[in-house]
N, C-alpha and C positions, 0 to 999 in steps of 0.2 A: 438588373441586380439579381443575384442568385437567391433563390428562396430557401427557406429552412427545409432540410431534407427530411425532417420528422413529418412533414406533410405527406410523405409517401407511405406512412403507416397504413397497412391494410391494402396496399396497391401492388404488392409483390408479384402477384400473378400477371397483372396487366403489364408491369414493367418488364418481366421476363419475356412475355410474348412480343412486345414491341421491339425489344432489343434483338431478339432472334430474327424477327421478320425483316428488319432493316439491315442487319448485318449479312443476312443470307442472300438476299435478292438485289442485284444491281438494277437500278431504275424502278424500284418498287414505289408505289404511292399508297400510303396508309393514312386514313382519316380518323382522327380521334375526336369524338363528339361527346358533349355532355352539357348540362345546364350551367348557368353562371355560378361561379363560386365552388364548383365541384373539384377543382384541382387539376384542370387540363394543363395549364402552363407549368405547374410544378412537376408533373409527371414528364412532360416534354423535356424540361431541363435535365431531369435525371437520366432520361434516355440519351441525351447529348453527352452527359458525363460518362455514361457507360460506353458509348461509341468511341469517345476519345481514348478510353482505356483499352480499346481494341485496335487502336492505331488510326482511327478515322480523324479527319478534320471536319469541323462542324461550322456551318454558317447559319446562325439563328436570325430570323427576320420577324420582327414584331409588327404586324400590320396595324395594330391598334395604336402604336406609338406615333406621336407627331401628327395625329389627325387634325389637331387644331391649326397646323401650319397650312395644309393644303385642302383639308376637308374632303368633300366628295369629288373634287377635281382630279384627284389621283385615282383614276378609274381602275388601273391595273396594279396598284401597289408598287410601282417602280421606285418611288422615293424611299420607302423603308428599306428596299433591297440595296439601293445605292449607299445609304447611310451605314448599313451593316457591313458592306464590303470595305468602305473607307475606314471603319473602326478597326478592321482586321488586316490592314496593309502589312504591318510588321509580322503578324502571325503567318500570313501567306508567303512573305519573303520573296516576292516576284517583282522585279523592276518593270517588266512589261505589262503588269496587271493594269496600270493606270491607262495605258493605251486602249485596252479592251473595255475599260469602264467608262471612258470619256463619252462615246456616242450614246451609251445608255443613260448616263447622267444628263446629257444635253436634252434628251427628250423628256426626262422627268422634270426638268426645269421649265419646259415650255408651258405657257399658261393654258393652251388649249390643244396642243398637238395630239395628246393621247385621248382627248375627249371625242374626236371625230371618228374613232374606230381604231382597231388594231392596225398599226402601220406594218405592212409586210416586211419592210427592211429590219424591223425590230426582232423578227424571228432569228435572223442571222446574227444580229448584234448580241442578243442575249445568249445564243448558242456559243458565240465566240467567247463571251465572258465566262460562262460556266466551264467551257472546255479549258480555258486558260487556268482557272482556279484548280481544276481537277488534274492538271498535269503533274503536280507535285505529290499526289497521293489521293486515296479514296476520300471523298467528301460527301457529307450528308447535309441536306437542307431541312431546317426545322422552321416551319412557318406557323406563327401563332396568330389566332383570331382572324383567320382568312375570311370569315363572314363579314368583317368590317370593310372589305374591299368589294367594289361592284363586280369586277371581273378578275378574280385571282388565278383562274386556270391557265392563261397563257404563260405567265412567268413560271409557274410550277411545272407545267408541261415541258418547258424548255430545259429546266434542270433535269427532269426525268429522262428526256431524250439523250442527254449527255451521260447517262448511266448513274446519276446521283440517286440514292434512296431519299425519299421525301416523306416527312411526317408533318401533317397539317392538322391543326386543331380548329374546330368549328363549334359554335354554340348549338345546342340541341334546338330543334325547331326550324333550322334554316335550310333543311333538305330540299325544300321546294322553292326557295329563293333562286331566281335564274342563275346568278353567278355561282353560288355555292352548289346548286344542283348539278352543274357540270363536273365539279370535283367528285361528288358522290357517285356519279355515273362512271367516271374514269378510274375510281379507286380500286386497288387490288384487294384491300381489306378495310372494313369499317369497324371500328371498335367503339362501343358505347360505354362511357364511364358513368357508372351508377353511384349512388350514395354509399358511404361507408356503413359497416355495421355499427350499431350504437356503442358497443364496447370499444371498438377501434377509435371512434370519434372522441370518446372520453379519454382514452389512452393518449391520443394525439395532443389534446389540450394540456394534459398533465406533463407530457414530455416537453412541450413548448414553454411551460411556465418558467423553467430555469430555477425554480425553488420548489419546496414542498407545497403543494397546492391544497388549499382548504377544501373540504368535501363539498361545501355549498356552492363553489364557483361553477363546476360543470352542470349542476342542477339548474342554477340561475341561467346559464347560457342555453341549456336545453329548453327551458320554458320560453325564453325570449326569442330564440331562433326557430322554434317549432320544427317543421320539416327541413329547414336549412341547417340544423345542428349537425347532420351527417354529411354536409358539403364541406370538405376540409378548407377550401379557399375562404369561404364565408366564415367558418369557425375561427380560423387563424387571424383573418383581418379584423374581425370583431374583437377578438382577444387583444390584439395589438392596439386597437383604438381605445379600449378600456385602459390599457397601460399608459398610453400617451395622454389621456385626459385625467390621469391621477385617480382613476376609480379602483386601481389595484394597489395594494400596499402590503408590505411584509410586516406582519404583526406576530411577535413571539415565535419567529421561525417559520411561519406559514404565509403563503401568498393569499391574501383575502380580498374580498370585494368590499370596498368602502361604501357606506350608505346603501345596503342591499335592497332597501325598499324602493330606491329610485329605478326607473326603467332603464333597460339596456337597449341601445340604439345601434343600428347598422352604421358603419363608418360612411362618411360623406362620399368616398370614392367607390363604394360598392356598386356593382353593375346594376342592381335593381334601383338604387337611388339615382344613378345616372340615367337609367332608362326612363324613370318617372319624369325627370327633367327634360328629356329629349323629345317629348310629345307636345311641346308647345308651352307657353306661359300659363295656360289654364290647368295643366296636368298637376303641378305641385299643389295648387289650391284644392283640387279635387281629392288628391291623396290625403292631404292633411285634414280635410273636412271629413272624409270617411273615417279617419283615425279618431278624431275628436268625437264624432257622432257615434262611434263604436259600431259602424256598419250602417249602410243605407239601403233602402229598397228603391225600385224604379219609381214608386209613387212619391218618394221624398225628393226626387231630382228637381222638379219645377221649383219647389220652395228653396232648395239649396242654390239653384241657379239665380233665383231672384235675390237671395241674400248676398251672394258674392258678386252680383252685378254682371253676370255673364249670360250669353245667349244659350237658350235651352238646347237647341239643336247641336251647338258646338260642345256643350257639356256632355250630351249623350254620345256623340262621336268620340270625344276624348275618353270617356269612361269605357267605351267598347275597346278602344285601342289599348288602354291600360290593362284591361282584362286579358286581351289577346297576348299582350307582352308578358303576362305573368306577374305584373306588379300588384294587381288586385285579383281577387278570386270571388266567384259567385257560387253560392250554395244552391241546392236544388230548389229552394223556396224563392230564389231570385235575390236574396240579400247579398250585398257586396261588402267585402271586408278586405283589409290589407293582407298580404301574403303571410305575414307573421307579426307578432307584437313588436319585434325590433325594428321592422320597417315602419310601422305606425309611429313609434317613438322618433325615428329619424325624420319622418315627414313633418311631425309637429315641431321638432327642433329646428328644422330648416326654415319653415315659414314664420313661426312665432306669432303670426297674426291671430290665430285662433287658439292660442295657448289657454288652457283652463276652460272657463265658462263663456268666453267671448262669443263663440259661434252660437251656442244655445241662447244667449241673451239677445243676439241680433235676430235670430229666428223668432223668439218670443215676442219681441217688439213688433215685428212685421205681422205676426198673427193677431196680436192685440189691436193693431191699427186696422187690420182687415175686419176684425170682429166689431170694432166701433163703427166701421163704415157699413155695417149690415151684412157683410159677407159671411159665408159658411165656414166655420172653423171646427175642427175636431177638438172637443174640450179635453180629452185625455192627452192628445199630443201637445196641446197648448200648455196644459199643466206640467207635463214632463219637461218641456223646454224652459218653463219658468223655474221649475225646481232646480234644473241643472245649470241655469244661468246665474244663480246666486242672487246677491242683493242688488245687482245692477239694473234689474228690470223694475220699473216703477209700476206699482199696482194700487188700485183703489180698494176701499174696504170691502166692497162686494166680491171682488176677485179673491181677496184673501180668505173670505168665508167659504168660497167655492173650493179653494185648496184644502181647507180643513174638512169639508164634507167629502171630498174625493178621497182624502187620506183615510177617513173613517170607513168609507165603502170598500177600499182595497186592502185594508189592514189584514183581513183574514187570509186571502189567497196570495197577495203580493205585498208582504210586509216591507221589502226593500224599497219598492216604489212609494209606499205609504209613508215611510220614514222621510224620504226626500221631499214629498209634498208637505208633510207636517213641518219640517225644518224650514221650508220656503215660507210658509205662513208665519212661523214664529219670528223670522227675520223682519217681518213687517208689523208685528204686534208689539206695541210698547209694553213694558213690564206691568204697567198699571191697568192694562185692558182686562175686562172681565173674562175674556176667553183665554187669557194667557196661561193661567194656572192649569186649566184642563188640557190645553195643547202641550204644555211642558210635560205633564204626566204621560200623555199619549206618546210623545216622542221618546221619553225615557223607556217606556215599555217596548217600543218598536226598536230602539237602538240596542237594548239588551238582547232582544230576540234576534237581531240581524248582525250584530257586531260592528255597526257603523259608528264607532265612537268618535272618529274625527268629525263626523257630521254634527254630533252633539257639541263638540268643542267649538265649531264654527258658530253655532247658535249662542253659546255662552259668551263668545267674544263680542257680542253686540250689546252687552250690559254697560251703561255709562257708570261714572263713579263720582257723582256729586255728594257732598256731605249731607247727612239727613238725620232725622230724629231716631230715637230708640224704637225698635220693634217690640210690641207688647209680648211679654213672656218669652223673651229670647235675648240673645246677645246683642251688643251694639254693632249695627251694620248700617251702611248707607241707605238712604231712602230708595235708591234705584233698585235695591234687592228686597222686594216685599215678601211677605209670607205667601206661599208656604215655604219655610226654610228647609224643611225635610227634603223636598224635591231638589232644591238648589244645591244643598250640601251633598246629596247623593250624586247629582249630576256632576258636580265639580270633582268628587272623589273618583267616579267612574272614568272621567276624562284623564285624570292624573295617573291612575294605575294602568289604564289600557294604552295610552299614547306615550307615557313616560314624560309628559310635560305638564306642569301646573297651569291652571288658568292664568291668563295674562292680567285680568281685571282685579285690582285690589279689593273690590267689593266681594269677589268670590274667594280670593286668596284668604281673606280674613276668616271665612267660614272654615277653611281647612286648618287654620292655626288654633282653633278651639280645642280644649283639652279632651282627651279620650277617656272613656269610662274605665276607671281603675288604672289609668296610666300615669298617675301623679300629675305633673305639670307638663307633660309632653302632649303636643297636638298631633293631628293626623299628618300634617306636612312634615313635622320633625320625624315622625315614625317612618314615613315612606321615603322622604328625600334627605333625611338627616339634617334638616335645617328648617327654621321658620321662614315663611314666605313674605311676611310683612316686615317692614323696617322696625327697628327698635328692639328693646329687650323682651324678656318673657312676659306674657300677659299677667295681669293681676290675678291673684288666687281666687278662684270661684269654683262652683260645683262643675264637674266635668259634664260635657254634653252627652246626650244619649242619641242613638241613631234609630229613630222610630221608623216603622214601616211606611211604605208608600202605597196607598190603596190602588188596587188594580195591577200592581207590579210585584210587591214583596210585602208579606205580612210582618207584624212586629216579631212574632216568634222566629220567622226565617231570618230577619235582620239580626236578631240576637244570636242565632246559630252562627251566622257569618262573622259577626264581630267577635264573639267569644272564641271561636275556633282560631281566628287569625291572630288575636291578641293573647292566646295561650291559656284561656280558662276553660278546661275540658268539662268541668262539672256544670258550669252555667250553660255551656253548649248542649250537654246531654239533657238538661232539664227542659230547655227550649225544644229540643228534638222530640221529647216525650209529649210536651204540651201540644205540639203540632200534630199529634196522633201518629207518629212514626214508630215502628217497632224498635225496641232496644232490649237486649243487644241485637245487632244486625251487621252483616258484612258491609253494608253501605255506610254505617256509622264508623266502622273500623277504617274504611277507606277515607272517610272525611278526616279522621284524626291523623291518619298516616300522611295525607296530603298537607294538612296544617303543620305537621312537624317540620316539614322542609319548605314551608311557605309557598306551596303550590296553590296560589289563590285561584287560578282558573279551574282546577279540579274541584276545590272546595265549593266554589260558586256553582259549578255544574251539578254537583251532588245536591246542593240545597235547592236550586231553582229548576233543575231538570231541563226540559225542552224549551223553557222560557229564556235560556241563556245560550248565546253563541260566542265563542272566542274568535276574535279577528285573526286573520292570517298573519298580520304583522303586528308589531308592538311588543313591549317587554314581557307581558304575561305569556303570550303564545310562544315566544322564543324560549323563555325560562321553562315552560312546561316541557318543551323538547329536551332541554338539559336534563330534567329530572327523569323523564321516561327513558331517554337513551342511556342514562347512567344505570338505571335498574334493569334495562334490557341487555346490559353488557355490550351495548354498541357505543363504546367510549369515543371512537373517532367522531361520530355524529354529535355526541354530547359536547366534545371540545369545539367542534365547528359552531354549535349553537352558542357556546360561551363567547367565542370570538365575534360572532354576529352581534351579540348584545353590546360588546365593547366598541364595535365600529359603527353602530347604528346612529350615533349622534344624539341619543337621548341623554337627558340629565340622569346622573347616577341615582338609582332607586334601591330600595331594599333588596329586590331580586337580583340586581347586578352584583351586590356583595355576596348573596347566597350562591350565585352561579360561580363566583371566584373560589368559594370554598369547595365546591364539587370539582372544579378544575385542579385545585391543589391536591385533592385526594387522588384524582386520576394520574396526575404527573408523579406523585409519590409512588403509586403502585407500579408505574412504568420505569422507576429508577431515575426519573428526571428531578432530582432533589432540589437543584437550584431554582428551577422553574416553579416547583411546588412551593418553595419558600416565598418566591415573589408573588405568586397568586395569593398566598395566605396573608402576606403583608398588605396587599392591595384591598383586602376585605375589611371594611370598617368594623370596629368592635361594637356593633349595635346590640343592645340588650336582647332584642327579639331573636338574634342569631347566636346567642351565647352558647347554647348546647351544640348547635351545628358547627360552630367554630371549634369548640373543644373536640368534637368528633373528628374533624379534619386534622387538628393538631396532633392528637395522640396517634392518628393513622400515619402521619408523617414520621413521628418518632419511631413507630414500630417498623415501618418500611425501611428506615435507615439502620435497622438493627438495634435500636435503643428501646427494646421492649420494656425493660424494667423502669426506665424513665417514663415511658408512656403510661405504665400502670400507676406510678406515683402521681403523675399529672392528672390522670383520670380521677383518682380519689380526691385530689384537691379540687378539681372542677366540680365534682358531684357535691361536695360539702358547700362550696360557694353557691352553686345553683339552688341547692335546697334552702339555704338561708335566705337567698334573694327571692324565693318563690317562683323561680323561672323553671317551670316543669316542662313546658312545651319543647319537644325535640329531645327529651331525655332518653327515649326508647332506643334509637340507633346508637347513641353514645354509650349507654350501659351494655348493650349487646356486644359492641366492639370491645369495650374495656374488659368485660368478662372473658371473651375469647382470648385476648392478649395475655391476661393474667394466667389463664389455664395453660396456654401454650408455653409459657416460660416457667411454669411450676410454682408461681407465687400463690400458694393456697390461702394465706391470710387475706391478701387483697381480693382474691376471687370470692372468698366467703363474705367479705365486707360488701363487695359489689352485688352479690346475690341478695344480701339483706336490703340494700338500697333498691334493688329492682322489685322485690316483694313489697317493700313499704310503699313505693310509688304506685304499685298495682292496687294496694289496699286503699290508698288515699284517693286515687283517681277513679277507681271502680270501672276502668275501661277494658273492653274486651280485647283491644289490640295488645294490651299488656300480656295476654295469654301467651303470645309467641315469645316475648322476651323472657317471661318467667320460665316457660318450658325450656328455653335454650339455656338460661343461666343454671337451672337445676340440672339439666342434662350434662352440662360441661363441668360444673363444680363437683358433683357428687362422686363419680360420673354415672350417668344413667342413660343407656342407649334409647330407652323408650321415650323419655322426655326429648332427647335429641331428635329422634325421628318425627315426633309431633311438631317440634319447632321448625325443622327444615321442611316438613310437609306444608306448614302454613306459609313459609316463605315462597315455596314453589307455587302455591295457590295464588299468592299475591303477584307472582311474576317478578319477584325481586331477586334477580340472579346475582347482583353484587353482594347482597347480604348472605345469600346462599354460599357464595364462594368462600367467605371467611369462616362460616359455620362448618362447612364440609372439611375444610383443612384442619380445624381443631378436633372435630369428631374422629377423624382418621387416626389421631394419636392414640385413642383408647378403644376404638371399635374392634370387635373380635375379627372381623374381616374388613380391613381398611380399603380394599381395592375399589368397591363401588363409590365410596366417598372421595377417594383420590381421583378416580376417573371423572366424576362430575366436577370436582374442583378444577381439574386440568382442562376440561372442555370450556368452562366459563373463563378461566384465566387466559386460555389461548384466544378465545373470542375477544376478550378485552385488550389483549396485548400487554397484560400485566407481567412484565418480565421478573419483577421482584417476587411476586407470588408464585410464578412458575418455578423459580429456584427453591422456594420454600417447599413446594410440593415434591420436588426431587429430593430434598433433604429428608422429608418425612418418609418418602418411599425407601430411601436407604436405611433409615432408622427402623422401619417395620420389616425390612427384608422382603419386599414384594416386588414383582416386575414393574417397570416404569409404565405409567398409564399412557394409553394412546386414545385420542378422542374418537368417539364412535362416529361413524359416517365418513371416515377418512378415505375408505376405499372408493366411495362413489366419485369424489372429485378426482382421485388419481385415475380411475377408469376413464373419466371424461377427458382428462389431459392426454392420456394415451391415445384415445380415439381421435382427438384433435391433431395430435402429432402425425398419426398415420394418414389422416386426410390431407394434411398440408404436404406431406412427403409426396403424395400422389399428384400434387400440383407442380412439383419440381422445385420446391423451396429448399434452400440450404438450412443447416442447423441454426446458423445465426439469424436467418430470416424468420425461421419458426420461433426462435426465442423472442424476437422482437414482436412478432404477431401475438404471442400468448402472454407476453409480459413476464417471462421467466428468464433465467440465465442460460447461456449456451451449455454450460456444464450440466444443468438440470435436464436439458433435452438429451444430451449424450447418455445420462444416467437412465432415462426412460427407454432410450433405444437399446441399451445393453440388456435391460430387463426384457424388453420385447423380443429381442433376438434369442435370448436364453429360453423364454417360455414357448415361442412359436417355432423354433428351429430354423427360422429364416436366416440366410447368410448375408443378405444385402438389403439395402433400402428398396431396390426394385422388387425383390421377392416379397418384401413386407407389403408394399403397395398392391402387388398382384394378389396376394392372399387376402387382403382386405376387400378388394373388389370382388373376389370370388366367394366371399363369406366364409373363409376358412380360418379366420383368426379366433383362437379360443378366448373366452371371456377372462378378464383378470380376476 
């Protein structure tokens, strides 16, 4: 089957060389070698296509095909040759070809004829066959995977003697295997196929997608494949496997990775996976064990052999063969790992015996048995396997205590290990045990410090749910959830916000349904998930819960900072900030309010807790933080990718899901994708906490659609409503955007009203962040360039390019010299891909009568493109090939060449390449 020609991206030089070598020399033998998955076969097929275009006939022979039929008995690969000739009878159109093929086919069907050595008569029979085929025109032999045949040289030499050009592919590392070594010795040319450039590999997967590819997909493949990402065969087969397994889905016009947190595995047919299976029945067990163990050392091998019930010597020999075959790799310290994460995932998927914690549990049980028998056991290794083995390992009270002691001893230098040990102990401690409360607090501290919130969720899943009496001084909860309630409530909330899933136990869910401070009758679960977690109607009216501190983890003042900031009470937050002895006003406090305004909980928590808090790499909060940061950095493609990742991660809808949809709506509106913007806006639930952010996105959509006056009317309406409802959090960006739109369309009454609202909010809140919005409002409404410069300077200091874009566009309407403002707006809008705003910048440019802005730094990339074109010309590529290599159009290449010829005085591509080699090209 013909492969996708896009696999040849970045291989133009090798293709040109092979094509010329084979077409020029009759009887030439060229060997193309490279590692598995590098794209040897795809390149060979393209060479065959090119030779056919020059009038050649091509006979492809795949030595790897049909090996299951004859296996190692087909010493010379005659069977694949016969099958290929038979498949092409009609193409060769020679009635006497069957007579020449019959004696060759007879020997290939003999059970042992070719195993006794090369039959001298076959030299003549093969020669007659190749001569017969070659009578009708020049013919080339393309032999794929010759290293899979014990003695490929005789067949290939026979074709070569008849004047056929022969192209043979071999796997790298087979140069010294006796049969392949003969080929390498006889070859006229040996070409080694190396990995692609990283940019070419990414371009390859984008071209293969068949739809617009989400930005996260190449990054996920790069992480999973490691060094194999630049092997086109591996890259394309893995991508195809993801598609076949339903891991790729088109979502809102982009091809995205479904469940991105799940591992990406090599396909079952990949050469490395097959090679692992080819080293005997023990090999797959060893590979999967190495994957689950996350690497093993030589000292671990006896214990591993004992666990899987295998002979130690056999394990050692198999491990050596797997390393020699490139399936496993050993680092300088002697630790053995899988070649890449995708191979590890494939190994675990194929065996399934040691999926999860099973291997560690088996090892832990053996070590415990050895310890009970008086044998020597490394206590640290034992504890690690117990911790990773989950609740399946049966422990006594003494061993549970040892786990807690070891967790306390390692908490300072190895907090990740300490968290595992503490969690393992908590799995075995009943909630009524005296050590339970201390252990839970310790685990909370370690989890917040290391970001292992799934570990905390596993521990909480062990709480039973029998009905029980009322806890003194607290709400009604089951007896299985004793005091301290503060730790349990905080643990349940941390799991809910960081994993996106509420606790499964009703006893813990009831804690999250309790009312929030100042939140009316809404509970934490309703605030975060938009619904109550427990069955039934709303709880009876009672005083809202308070979120006290947890000793050793978070003080009461810090807890008040967090809750007040997230629930929108800036004054309470600042009072707690000052009580904690932190300076106010301060840039850090401004950053906290800024993050709270857009519900960036991860940044708020980091500001409050500092180094005691780590955000996990996966989960709703981490992905949403990427949305916010990428939006402000003007990297809107990455922001949209993060929004899509949230949508496809399989989590329950949370408050940040709805906030992310509002950012997506604003990005689509600025890009002129109004239908999608409306869909994103409609998908965001009308949560009270997001009221200001929702209004910000809605008036942005009206403005981008050219309905600026409607946007101003809606802004005034929203501001009155939010003020009456006391929903002040998130008003800053709303007011700044509304003032800018009102000034842009010349609605001075509304601009003055919005300025008054901004100043009132500043007086009531007393927050330093409002300095920026007040300066901007005063600068735009009055107008006053000094205030405008201060406001935009503050936006630059915060790194908020998105806010800067809107401000610069409006300031350019009245600034004495609009060019710097327009240039900055143009640079940011170009970076964002905001086509609607670029059109507005052009309109202001015409209005002010100044030259159209051009982004600074443009000459640098142009110079780089020119240099790349000259270099590729030197390798003999055509304009079309250069365009494919650089990811630009052919007309763009021609445009660059025209400019190069005009500037350099060169009259041809050859002169241009020669001038470049001689260092005579002037700089652009």
